[in-house]
N, C-alpha and C positions, 0 to 999 in steps of 0.2 A: 651409516653416514654420521659424521659429526660436524656440527656447525660451530666454527670458531669466530668469536667476536672479541677482537683485541681491545677495543675501547671499553666494553662492559666487563672484560676479564672473565668470559664464560666460554665453556666448551660443552655444548648440549648435544646429546645423542638424540637423533630424530625419532628413533623407534620408541624409546622409553620416556623421553623428555627429561632425562636426568642430566644435571649439570656436573660435568666431570671436574670442574675446578672447585666446586663446593661453595660458590658464593650465594646461590639460591637454594632454598630447601628442596629436597627431592620430592617429586610429586608422589602422592599416595597411590599405591596400586589398588585398583578396584577390580575385584574378582566378581564374576557373575555367580550369584547363588544358584545352587542346583535347582532345577525345575521340579516343583512339587505339584503333582496332579491334584486338582481340586476334587473334593468329594463329589460323588454322583448326585445329581439333582433328585430329591425324593419325588416319588410319584404322587400325583394329586389323589386325595382320598375320594373314593367313589361313593357318592351318596345314593343309597338304594331308593328306588322309587317305591312309594307305598303300594302294597298289594291290594287290588280291589276285593271287596268283601266276598264276591262270588267265587274268587279263586283261593280264598284262605283255606288251608287244609284243616281237617278235623283235629282237635287236640289229642295228645297222647293221654289216655286215662290210666295208664299203668303206673304213673308216678315216677318214672325214671328221671324226668327233668326237674322234679321238685326237690327242695332241700330236705334233709333227713328230719329236721324239726317239724316241718309242715306235715310230712308223712306220718310222724309220730302222733301229731294232734288229730289227723284224719283217722288213723287206726284206732286211737282212743275213743273218738266220737262214734265210730262204727260199732266198737265193742259195747259202748254205753247204750246205743240204740238197740242192739241185739239183746242185751241184758234186760232192758225195759220190756221188749217184746216177749221174752221168756217169762218175765214176771206177770205180764198181762194174761198170757195163756194159762199159767198156773192159777191165777186168780179166778179165771172162768171155770177151770176144772174143779177147784175147791167149792165155788159157789154152786156148781151143778151137783157135786157129790153130797154136800151138806145142806141142800136146799130145804129138806124136811125139818132140819134142826133149827134153822134160822128163818122163821116166817117173816113176811114183809111187815105185818102189823102184829105187835105183841098184844096179848090180852091184858085187860085192865086188872091190876092187882091192888089198887088202892082200897077196894072195898073189903078185902079179906086179910089185910095186914094186921097181925095181932099187935096190941099196944102195950102189953104187959111184959115183954121180953126186953131185958136190959143187958148190956155187955160191960164187963169190967176189963179194962185193958191196963196192964201194968207195964210201965215203961222202965227200961233199964236205967240204972243210975249212971250218968256219964262220968262220975268221979271215981267209980270203982274199977 
């Protein structure tokens, strides 16, 4: 359907609103943008409740959950303690084996020390 207005010199199409006579600018076509679905709403983070002390499981003592550097320090400390224990045992063995050669109290020797013995020590010349 076209509406004719003789006094305004227009011929307007009702469907589009376009003036066929060209006296008014044509209306701009407005196209609907394609519908874009909004992103899904993220779930709320669930805050865990603290575990009561009675229900806390025993810790893993095999070291799987520890970093390698921590395990290296622990291994080094264990080896150090084992080495000290081995030295302590060897010390006891040597003290037991050589107990007769190292008495607890040494005899006094100041009475029988000769005073006429002298030593001559020749030092090397550092410039030679």
